[in-house]
All heavy atoms as a GROMACS GRO file, in nm:
protein
  488
    1MET      N    1   9.273   2.700  -3.495
    1MET     CA    2   9.325   2.672  -3.364
    1MET      C    3   9.336   2.521  -3.349
    1MET      O    4   9.241   2.449  -3.383
    1MET     CB    5   9.231   2.736  -3.261
    1MET     CG    6   9.218   2.666  -3.130
    1MET     SD    7   9.114   2.754  -3.012
    1MET     CE    8   9.232   2.867  -2.946
    2THR      N    9   9.448   2.474  -3.302
    2THR     CA   10   9.464   2.331  -3.280
    2THR      C   11   9.395   2.290  -3.150
    2THR      O   12   9.362   2.375  -3.066
    2THR     CB   13   9.612   2.293  -3.270
    2THR    OG1   14   9.666   2.352  -3.152
    2THR    CG2   15   9.691   2.337  -3.393
    3GLN      N   16   9.375   2.160  -3.132
    3GLN     CA   17   9.314   2.111  -3.009
    3GLN      C   18   9.403   2.143  -2.889
    3GLN      O   19   9.353   2.175  -2.781
    3GLN     CB   20   9.286   1.962  -3.019
    3GLN     CG   21   9.173   1.931  -3.114
    3GLN     CD   22   9.131   1.786  -3.110
    3GLN    OE1   23   9.160   1.714  -3.015
    3GLN    NE2   24   9.063   1.743  -3.214
    4ASP      N   25   9.534   2.137  -2.908
    4ASP     CA   26   9.627   2.169  -2.800
    4ASP      C   27   9.616   2.317  -2.762
    4ASP      O   28   9.614   2.351  -2.644
    4ASP     CB   29   9.770   2.135  -2.843
    4ASP     CG   30   9.867   2.136  -2.727
    4ASP    OD1   31   9.833   2.081  -2.620
    4ASP    OD2   32   9.977   2.194  -2.743
    5GLU      N   33   9.608   2.406  -2.862
    5GLU     CA   34   9.590   2.548  -2.834
    5GLU      C   35   9.458   2.573  -2.761
    5GLU      O   36   9.452   2.656  -2.670
    5GLU     CB   37   9.591   2.629  -2.964
    5GLU     CG   38   9.726   2.635  -3.032
    5GLU     CD   39   9.720   2.693  -3.171
    5GLU    OE1   40   9.617   2.678  -3.241
    5GLU    OE2   41   9.819   2.755  -3.211
    6PHE      N   42   9.354   2.502  -2.801
    6PHE     CA   43   9.223   2.514  -2.735
    6PHE      C   44   9.235   2.483  -2.587
    6PHE      O   45   9.185   2.558  -2.503
    6PHE     CB   46   9.123   2.418  -2.801
    6PHE     CG   47   8.987   2.418  -2.738
    6PHE    CD1   48   8.888   2.505  -2.781
    6PHE    CD2   49   8.956   2.332  -2.634
    6PHE    CE1   50   8.762   2.506  -2.722
    6PHE    CE2   51   8.832   2.331  -2.574
    6PHE     CZ   52   8.734   2.419  -2.618
    7MET      N   53   9.302   2.374  -2.553
    7MET     CA   54   9.312   2.332  -2.414
    7MET      C   55   9.402   2.426  -2.332
    7MET      O   56   9.385   2.439  -2.212
    7MET     CB   57   9.362   2.188  -2.405
    7MET     CG   58   9.265   2.087  -2.463
    7MET     SD   59   9.098   2.098  -2.395
    7MET     CE   60   9.123   2.041  -2.228
    8LYS      N   61   9.496   2.494  -2.396
    8LYS     CA   62   9.587   2.584  -2.325
    8LYS      C   63   9.530   2.727  -2.313
    8LYS      O   64   9.583   2.807  -2.238
    8LYS     CB   65   9.722   2.590  -2.396
    8LYS     CG   66   9.800   2.461  -2.381
    8LYS     CD   67   9.933   2.469  -2.453
    8LYS     CE   68  10.010   2.339  -2.438
    8LYS     NZ   69  10.135   2.339  -2.513
    9THR      N   70   9.423   2.756  -2.384
    9THR     CA   71   9.365   2.890  -2.380
    9THR      C   72   9.296   2.914  -2.248
    9THR      O   73   9.227   2.827  -2.196
    9THR     CB   74   9.264   2.907  -2.496
    9THR    OG1   75   9.334   2.893  -2.621
    9THR    CG2   76   9.197   3.043  -2.492
   10GLU      N   77   9.315   3.032  -2.192
   10GLU     CA   78   9.245   3.072  -2.070
   10GLU      C   79   9.117   3.143  -2.113
   10GLU      O   80   9.118   3.263  -2.143
   10GLU     CB   81   9.334   3.163  -1.986
   10GLU     CG   82   9.454   3.089  -1.928
   10GLU     CD   83   9.537   3.177  -1.836
   10GLU    OE1   84   9.482   3.271  -1.777
   10GLU    OE2   85   9.657   3.150  -1.826
   11TRP      N   86   9.008   3.068  -2.120
   11TRP     CA   87   8.881   3.119  -2.170
   11TRP      C   88   8.818   3.213  -2.068
   11TRP      O   89   8.812   3.183  -1.949
   11TRP     CB   90   8.788   3.002  -2.200
   11TRP     CG   91   8.842   2.913  -2.307
   11TRP    CD1   92   8.910   2.796  -2.289
   11TRP    CD2   93   8.837   2.934  -2.447
   11TRP    NE1   94   8.948   2.743  -2.411
   11TRP    CE2   95   8.903   2.828  -2.510
   11TRP    CE3   96   8.783   3.036  -2.527
   11TRP    CZ2   97   8.916   2.816  -2.647
   11TRP    CZ3   98   8.795   3.024  -2.665
   11TRP    CH2   99   8.861   2.916  -2.723
   12THR      N  100   8.771   3.327  -2.116
   12THR     CA  101   8.703   3.425  -2.031
   12THR      C  102   8.585   3.484  -2.107
   12THR      O  103   8.574   3.469  -2.230
   12THR     CB  104   8.798   3.540  -1.991
   12THR    OG1  105   8.839   3.609  -2.108
   12THR    CG2  106   8.919   3.489  -1.917
   13ALA      N  107   8.499   3.553  -2.035
   13ALA     CA  108   8.386   3.621  -2.098
   13ALA      C  109   8.437   3.730  -2.192
   13ALA      O  110   8.542   3.790  -2.169
   13ALA     CB  111   8.297   3.682  -1.992
   14GLY      N  112   8.364   3.754  -2.298
   14GLY     CA  113   8.397   3.861  -2.391
   14GLY      C  114   8.497   3.827  -2.499
   14GLY      O  115   8.543   3.915  -2.571
   15MET      N  116   8.531   3.699  -2.514
   15MET     CA  117   8.629   3.661  -2.615
   15MET      C  118   8.565   3.659  -2.754
   15MET      O  119   8.444   3.642  -2.769
   15MET     CB  120   8.690   3.524  -2.583
   15MET     CG  121   8.771   3.527  -2.455
   15MET     SD  122   8.851   3.370  -2.420
   15MET     CE  123   8.999   3.390  -2.517
   16LYS      N  124   8.650   3.677  -2.853
   16LYS     CA  125   8.606   3.673  -2.993
   16LYS      C  126   8.695   3.578  -3.071
   16LYS      O  127   8.809   3.553  -3.033
   16LYS     CB  128   8.611   3.812  -3.055
   16LYS     CG  129   8.513   3.909  -2.992
   16LYS     CD  130   8.516   4.042  -3.063
   16LYS     CE  131   8.416   4.135  -2.999
   16LYS     NZ  132   8.299   4.158  -3.078
   17GLY      N  133   8.640   3.528  -3.180
   17GLY     CA  134   8.715   3.442  -3.269
   17GLY      C  135   8.668   3.461  -3.412
   17GLY      O  136   8.557   3.509  -3.436
   18THR      N  137   8.751   3.424  -3.505
   18THR     CA  138   8.716   3.437  -3.646
   18THR      C  139   8.671   3.301  -3.698
   18THR      O  140   8.741   3.201  -3.685
   18THR     CB  141   8.835   3.488  -3.728
   18THR    OG1  142   8.875   3.614  -3.675
   18THR    CG2  143   8.799   3.504  -3.874
   19TYR      N  144   8.551   3.300  -3.757
   19TYR     CA  145   8.494   3.178  -3.816
   19TYR      C  146   8.441   3.214  -3.953
   19TYR      O  147   8.364   3.309  -3.969
   19TYR     CB  148   8.382   3.123  -3.728
   19TYR     CG  149   8.314   3.001  -3.785
   19TYR    CD1  150   8.381   2.879  -3.790
   19TYR    CD2  151   8.186   3.008  -3.835
   19TYR    CE1  152   8.320   2.767  -3.843
   19TYR    CE2  153   8.124   2.896  -3.888
   19TYR     CZ  154   8.192   2.775  -3.892
   19TYR     OH  155   8.131   2.664  -3.947
   20GLN      N  156   8.485   3.142  -4.055
   20GLN     CA  157   8.447   3.165  -4.194
   20GLN      C  158   8.469   3.311  -4.234
   20GLN      O  159   8.386   3.373  -4.300
   20GLN     CB  160   8.303   3.121  -4.219
   20GLN     CG  161   8.284   2.973  -4.206
   20GLN     CD  162   8.144   2.926  -4.241
   20GLN    OE1  163   8.050   3.005  -4.246
   20GLN    NE2  164   8.131   2.798  -4.266
   21GLY      N  165   8.582   3.367  -4.189
   21GLY     CA  166   8.622   3.500  -4.230
   21GLY      C  167   8.555   3.614  -4.155
   21GLY      O  168   8.583   3.731  -4.184
   22LYS      N  169   8.468   3.584  -4.059
   22LYS     CA  170   8.399   3.690  -3.984
   22LYS      C  171   8.431   3.678  -3.836
   22LYS      O  172   8.423   3.569  -3.779
   22LYS     CB  173   8.248   3.679  -4.003
   22LYS     CG  174   8.204   3.704  -4.144
   22LYS     CD  175   8.054   3.695  -4.155
   22LYS     CE  176   8.010   3.711  -4.299
   22LYS     NZ  177   7.866   3.694  -4.314
   23GLU      N  178   8.464   3.792  -3.775
   23GLU     CA  179   8.488   3.792  -3.631
   23GLU      C  180   8.354   3.784  -3.558
   23GLU      O  181   8.261   3.858  -3.589
   23GLU     CB  182   8.563   3.918  -3.589
   23GLU     CG  183   8.603   3.915  -3.443
   23GLU     CD  184   8.686   4.033  -3.402
   23GLU    OE1  185   8.628   4.140  -3.378
   23GLU    OE2  186   8.809   4.017  -3.396
   24GLN      N  187   8.345   3.691  -3.463
   24GLN     CA  188   8.222   3.667  -3.389
   24GLN      C  189   8.253   3.661  -3.240
   24GLN      O  190   8.363   3.623  -3.200
   24GLN     CB  191   8.162   3.530  -3.430
   24GLN     CG  192   8.136   3.512  -3.577
   24GLN     CD  193   8.007   3.578  -3.621
   24GLN    OE1  194   7.922   3.610  -3.541
   24GLN    NE2  195   7.994   3.599  -3.750
   25SER      N  196   8.153   3.694  -3.158
   25SER     CA  197   8.167   3.677  -3.014
   25SER      C  198   8.150   3.530  -2.978
   25SER      O  199   8.058   3.464  -3.028
   25SER     CB  200   8.060   3.759  -2.941
   25SER     OG  201   8.084   3.895  -2.957
   26ILE      N  202   8.238   3.480  -2.893
   26ILE     CA  203   8.229   3.342  -2.846
   26ILE      C  204   8.133   3.339  -2.728
   26ILE      O  205   8.149   3.413  -2.632
   26ILE     CB  206   8.367   3.288  -2.807
   26ILE    CG1  207   8.457   3.284  -2.931
   26ILE    CG2  208   8.356   3.152  -2.740
   26ILE    CD1  209   8.602   3.252  -2.902
   27ILE      N  210   8.033   3.253  -2.736
   27ILE     CA  211   7.930   3.246  -2.633
   27ILE      C  212   7.965   3.142  -2.528
   27ILE      O  213   7.946   3.163  -2.408
   27ILE     CB  214   7.792   3.213  -2.694
   27ILE    CG1  215   7.756   3.314  -2.803
   27ILE    CG2  216   7.685   3.207  -2.586
   27ILE    CD1  217   7.750   3.458  -2.757
   28SER      N  218   8.018   3.028  -2.572
   28SER     CA  219   8.048   2.919  -2.480
   28SER      C  220   8.152   2.827  -2.543
   28SER      O  221   8.177   2.834  -2.663
   28SER     CB  222   7.919   2.840  -2.450
   28SER     OG  223   7.943   2.742  -2.352
   29VAL      N  224   8.212   2.741  -2.460
   29VAL     CA  225   8.302   2.638  -2.511
   29VAL      C  226   8.268   2.505  -2.445
   29VAL      O  227   8.215   2.501  -2.334
   29VAL     CB  228   8.451   2.672  -2.486
   29VAL    CG1  229   8.494   2.793  -2.566
   29VAL    CG2  230   8.481   2.693  -2.340
   30ASP      N  231   8.296   2.397  -2.516
   30ASP     CA  232   8.276   2.261  -2.466
   30ASP      C  233   8.414   2.198  -2.459
   30ASP      O  234   8.474   2.166  -2.562
   30ASP     CB  235   8.185   2.184  -2.563
   30ASP     CG  236   8.159   2.041  -2.519
   30ASP    OD1  237   8.250   1.977  -2.462
   30ASP    OD2  238   8.048   1.992  -2.544
   31PHE      N  239   8.466   2.184  -2.337
   31PHE     CA  240   8.603   2.135  -2.320
   31PHE      C  241   8.617   1.989  -2.360
   31PHE      O  242   8.719   1.949  -2.416
   31PHE     CB  243   8.650   2.157  -2.177
   31PHE     CG  244   8.665   2.302  -2.143
   31PHE    CD1  245   8.569   2.367  -2.068
   31PHE    CD2  246   8.774   2.374  -2.189
   31PHE    CE1  247   8.582   2.502  -2.038
   31PHE    CE2  248   8.788   2.509  -2.160
   31PHE     CZ  249   8.692   2.573  -2.085
   32LYS      N  250   8.517   1.907  -2.330
   32LYS     CA  251   8.526   1.764  -2.360
   32LYS      C  252   8.536   1.740  -2.511
   32LYS      O  253   8.619   1.662  -2.557
   32LYS     CB  254   8.405   1.691  -2.304
   32LYS     CG  255   8.411   1.542  -2.326
   32LYS     CD  256   8.293   1.471  -2.263
   32LYS     CE  257   8.302   1.322  -2.293
   32LYS     NZ  258   8.183   1.252  -2.249
   33GLU      N  259   8.452   1.809  -2.588
   33GLU     CA  260   8.450   1.790  -2.733
   33GLU      C  261   8.534   1.892  -2.809
   33GLU      O  262   8.548   1.884  -2.930
   33GLU     CB  263   8.305   1.796  -2.784
   33GLU     CG  264   8.215   1.689  -2.725
   33GLU     CD  265   8.254   1.548  -2.767
   33GLU    OE1  266   8.305   1.530  -2.880
   33GLU    OE2  267   8.233   1.457  -2.686
   34ARG      N  268   8.588   1.991  -2.735
   34ARG     CA  269   8.670   2.099  -2.793
   34ARG      C  270   8.593   2.176  -2.901
   34ARG      O  271   8.640   2.196  -3.013
   34ARG     CB  272   8.801   2.043  -2.846
   34ARG     CG  273   8.888   1.987  -2.733
   34ARG     CD  274   9.018   1.930  -2.784
   34ARG     NE  275   9.102   1.890  -2.673
   34ARG     CZ  276   9.108   1.767  -2.624
   34ARG    NH1  277   9.034   1.671  -2.674
   34ARG    NH2  278   9.189   1.738  -2.524
   35LEU      N  279   8.474   2.221  -2.862
   35LEU     CA  280   8.386   2.296  -2.951
   35LEU      C  281   8.373   2.440  -2.901
   35LEU      O  282   8.387   2.467  -2.782
   35LEU     CB  283   8.247   2.233  -2.957
   35LEU     CG  284   8.240   2.089  -3.006
   35LEU    CD1  285   8.099   2.035  -2.990
   35LEU    CD2  286   8.287   2.079  -3.150
   36ILE      N  287   8.343   2.528  -2.993
   36ILE     CA  288   8.321   2.669  -2.963
   36ILE      C  289   8.184   2.708  -3.014
   36ILE      O  290   8.148   2.673  -3.128
   36ILE     CB  291   8.431   2.756  -3.028
   36ILE    CG1  292   8.568   2.716  -2.973
   36ILE    CG2  293   8.403   2.904  -3.006
   36ILE    CD1  294   8.685   2.780  -3.042
   37ALA      N  295   8.106   2.779  -2.932
   37ALA     CA  296   7.970   2.818  -2.969
   37ALA      C  297   7.962   2.966  -3.005
   37ALA      O  298   8.017   3.050  -2.934
   37ALA     CB  299   7.873   2.787  -2.856
   38PHE      N  300   7.891   2.992  -3.114
   38PHE     CA  301   7.863   3.127  -3.159
   38PHE      C  302   7.711   3.143  -3.171
   38PHE      O  303   7.640   3.047  -3.197
   38PHE     CB  304   7.924   3.154  -3.297
   38PHE     CG  305   8.074   3.146  -3.301
   38PHE    CD1  306   8.137   3.032  -3.347
   38PHE    CD2  307   8.153   3.252  -3.260
   38PHE    CE1  308   8.276   3.024  -3.354
   38PHE    CE2  309   8.291   3.245  -3.265
   38PHE     CZ  310   8.353   3.131  -3.312
   39ASP      N  311   7.664   3.266  -3.155
   39ASP     CA  312   7.523   3.299  -3.178
   39ASP      C  313   7.522   3.392  -3.299
   39ASP      O  314   7.522   3.514  -3.286
   39ASP     CB  315   7.463   3.366  -3.054
   39ASP     CG  316   7.316   3.403  -3.072
   39ASP    OD1  317   7.258   3.370  -3.178
   39ASP    OD2  318   7.261   3.466  -2.981
   40PHE      N  319   7.522   3.334  -3.419
   40PHE     CA  320   7.538   3.411  -3.542
   40PHE      C  321   7.427   3.512  -3.567
   40PHE      O  322   7.450   3.616  -3.626
   40PHE     CB  323   7.548   3.317  -3.663
   40PHE     CG  324   7.671   3.230  -3.661
   40PHE    CD1  325   7.659   3.092  -3.668
   40PHE    CD2  326   7.797   3.285  -3.651
   40PHE    CE1  327   7.772   3.012  -3.666
   40PHE    CE2  328   7.911   3.205  -3.649
   40PHE     CZ  329   7.897   3.068  -3.657
   41TYR      N  330   7.305   3.481  -3.525
   41TYR     CA  331   7.191   3.567  -3.559
   41TYR      C  332   7.136   3.645  -3.440
   41TYR      O  333   7.036   3.716  -3.455
   41TYR     CB  334   7.082   3.482  -3.624
   41TYR     CG  335   7.134   3.404  -3.741
   41TYR    CD1  336   7.156   3.267  -3.732
   41TYR    CD2  337   7.168   3.468  -3.860
   41TYR    CE1  338   7.208   3.195  -3.839
   41TYR    CE2  339   7.220   3.397  -3.967
   41TYR     CZ  340   7.240   3.260  -3.956
   41TYR     OH  341   7.292   3.190  -4.061
   42GLY      N  342   7.198   3.630  -3.322
   42GLY     CA  343   7.154   3.703  -3.205
   42GLY      C  344   7.020   3.659  -3.149
   42GLY      O  345   6.956   3.732  -3.075
   43ASP      N  346   6.980   3.536  -3.183
   43ASP     CA  347   6.850   3.486  -3.137
   43ASP      C  348   6.862   3.381  -3.027
   43ASP      O  349   6.763   3.320  -2.987
   43ASP     CB  350   6.769   3.430  -3.254
   43ASP     CG  351   6.839   3.313  -3.324
   43ASP    OD1  352   6.948   3.271  -3.277
   43ASP    OD2  353   6.786   3.265  -3.425
   44GLY      N  354   6.984   3.359  -2.977
   44GLY     CA  355   7.004   3.261  -2.872
   44GLY      C  356   7.022   3.119  -2.919
   44GLY      O  357   7.044   3.029  -2.839
   45ASP      N  358   7.012   3.097  -3.050
   45ASP     CA  359   7.030   2.964  -3.108
   45ASP      C  360   7.179   2.945  -3.136
   45ASP      O  361   7.232   3.000  -3.233
   45ASP     CB  362   6.948   2.950  -3.235
   45ASP     CG  363   6.948   2.809  -3.290
   45ASP    OD1  364   6.978   2.715  -3.214
   45ASP    OD2  365   6.917   2.792  -3.410
   46LEU      N  366   7.246   2.869  -3.051
   46LEU     CA  367   7.391   2.853  -3.063
   46LEU      C  368   7.430   2.758  -3.174
   46LEU      O  369   7.365   2.655  -3.195
   46LEU     CB  370   7.450   2.804  -2.931
   46LEU     CG  371   7.428   2.894  -2.809
   46LEU    CD1  372   7.497   2.834  -2.688
   46LEU    CD2  373   7.474   3.034  -2.835
   47THR      N  374   7.538   2.792  -3.242
   47THR     CA  375   7.599   2.705  -3.343
   47THR      C  376   7.734   2.663  -3.288
   47THR      O  377   7.817   2.747  -3.256
   47THR     CB  378   7.617   2.780  -3.476
   47THR    OG1  379   7.490   2.825  -3.522
   47THR    CG2  380   7.681   2.690  -3.581
   48TRP      N  381   7.753   2.531  -3.275
   48TRP     CA  382   7.877   2.477  -3.222
   48TRP      C  383   7.968   2.437  -3.338
   48TRP      O  384   7.924   2.370  -3.430
   48TRP     CB  385   7.849   2.354  -3.135
   48TRP     CG  386   7.777   2.390  -3.010
   48TRP    CD1  387   7.641   2.397  -2.992
   48TRP    CD2  388   7.835   2.425  -2.885
   48TRP    NE1  389   7.612   2.434  -2.864
   48TRP    CE2  390   7.729   2.452  -2.795
   48TRP    CE3  391   7.966   2.437  -2.840
   48TRP    CZ2  392   7.751   2.489  -2.663
   48TRP    CZ3  393   7.988   2.474  -2.708
   48TRP    CH2  394   7.881   2.500  -2.621
   49VAL      N  395   8.094   2.481  -3.332
   49VAL     CA  396   8.190   2.448  -3.437
   49VAL      C  397   8.317   2.391  -3.375
   49VAL      O  398   8.351   2.421  -3.260
   49VAL     CB  399   8.223   2.572  -3.525
   49VAL    CG1  400   8.097   2.624  -3.592
   49VAL    CG2  401   8.288   2.681  -3.444
   50ARG      N  402   8.387   2.311  -3.452
   50ARG     CA  403   8.512   2.252  -3.405
   50ARG      C  404   8.617   2.362  -3.389
   50ARG      O  405   8.623   2.456  -3.467
   50ARG     CB  406   8.561   2.147  -3.504
   50ARG     CG  407   8.468   2.028  -3.517
   50ARG     CD  408   8.523   1.925  -3.616
   50ARG     NE  409   8.657   1.881  -3.582
   50ARG     CZ  410   8.687   1.784  -3.497
   50ARG    NH1  411   8.590   1.719  -3.437
   50ARG    NH2  412   8.811   1.750  -3.474
   51CYS      N  413   8.700   2.347  -3.287
   51CYS     CA  414   8.801   2.450  -3.259
   51CYS      C  415   8.896   2.468  -3.377
   51CYS      O  416   8.946   2.577  -3.400
   51CYS     CB  417   8.878   2.417  -3.132
   51CYS     SG  418   8.981   2.270  -3.135
   52GLU      N  419   8.920   2.363  -3.454
   52GLU     CA  420   9.011   2.373  -3.569
   52GLU      C  421   8.959   2.468  -3.676
   52GLU      O  422   9.034   2.511  -3.763
   52GLU     CB  423   9.034   2.234  -3.632
   52GLU     CG  424   9.109   2.138  -3.545
   52GLU     CD  425   9.017   2.050  -3.460
   52GLU    OE1  426   8.896   2.080  -3.448
   52GLU    OE2  427   9.066   1.950  -3.407
   53ASN      N  428   8.830   2.501  -3.672
   53ASN     CA  429   8.769   2.590  -3.771
   53ASN      C  430   8.764   2.736  -3.725
   53ASN      O  431   8.706   2.820  -3.794
   53ASN     CB  432   8.628   2.542  -3.807
   53ASN     CG  433   8.632   2.407  -3.874
   53ASN    OD1  434   8.720   2.377  -3.951
   53ASN    ND2  435   8.535   2.323  -3.842
   54VAL      N  436   8.822   2.764  -3.609
   54VAL     CA  437   8.820   2.899  -3.552
   54VAL      C  438   8.963   2.950  -3.541
   54VAL      O  439   9.053   2.875  -3.506
   54VAL     CB  440   8.750   2.900  -3.415
   54VAL    CG1  441   8.747   3.039  -3.356
   54VAL    CG2  442   8.610   2.842  -3.425
   55SER      N  443   8.982   3.077  -3.571
   55SER     CA  444   9.117   3.136  -3.560
   55SER      C  445   9.108   3.271  -3.490
   55SER      O  446   9.000   3.321  -3.462
   55SER     CB  447   9.180   3.151  -3.699
   55SER     OG  448   9.100   3.237  -3.779
   56ASN      N  449   9.224   3.330  -3.467
   56ASN     CA  450   9.234   3.465  -3.411
   56ASN      C  451   9.156   3.484  -3.283
   56ASN      O  452   9.084   3.583  -3.266
   56ASN     CB  453   9.191   3.570  -3.513
   56ASN     CG  454   9.274   3.566  -3.639
   56ASN    OD1  455   9.393   3.542  -3.635
   56ASN    ND2  456   9.210   3.589  -3.752
   57ILE      N  457   9.169   3.389  -3.190
   57ILE     CA  458   9.101   3.400  -3.062
   57ILE      C  459   9.163   3.516  -2.983
   57ILE      O  460   9.285   3.525  -2.972
   57ILE     CB  461   9.116   3.269  -2.981
   57ILE    CG1  462   9.060   3.150  -3.059
   57ILE    CG2  463   9.050   3.281  -2.843
   57ILE    CD1  464   8.912   3.155  -3.084
   58LYS      N  465   9.078   3.604  -2.931
   58LYS     CA  466   9.130   3.717  -2.854
   58LYS      C  467   9.028   3.762  -2.751
   58LYS      O  468   8.909   3.739  -2.765
   58LYS     CB  469   9.171   3.831  -2.945
   58LYS     CG  470   9.059   3.884  -3.030
   58LYS     CD  471   9.112   3.989  -3.126
   58LYS     CE  472   9.002   4.033  -3.221
   58LYS     NZ  473   9.050   4.125  -3.320
   59CYS      N  474   9.080   3.830  -2.649
   59CYS     CA  475   8.993   3.891  -2.548
   59CYS      C  476   8.949   4.027  -2.599
   59CYS      O  477   9.001   4.078  -2.696
   59CYS     CB  478   9.069   3.907  -2.417
   59CYS     SG  479   9.108   3.749  -2.340
   60LYS      N  480   8.855   4.086  -2.528
   60LYS     CA  481   8.803   4.219  -2.566
   60LYS      C  482   8.909   4.314  -2.608
   60LYS      O  483   9.006   4.339  -2.558
   60LYS     CB  484   8.725   4.279  -2.450
   60LYS     CG  485   8.590   4.220  -2.433
   60LYS     CD  486   8.519   4.295  -2.324
   60LYS     CE  487   8.377   4.245  -2.310
   60LYS     NZ  488   8.304   4.312  -2.205
   0.00000   0.00000   0.00000
């Protein structure tokens, strides 16, 4: 996803994205830094990744 696509996306709860070949639930986004947060292990420890490293953003 480009930075422009990130800013044009209408972010809502329940969205998913593909990171490193695996579809993951998106937990949060950081608009200033254009980051997307995932909770890979379900323990509440968020991993923030650059939007350019995420693809296939979709709603439920």
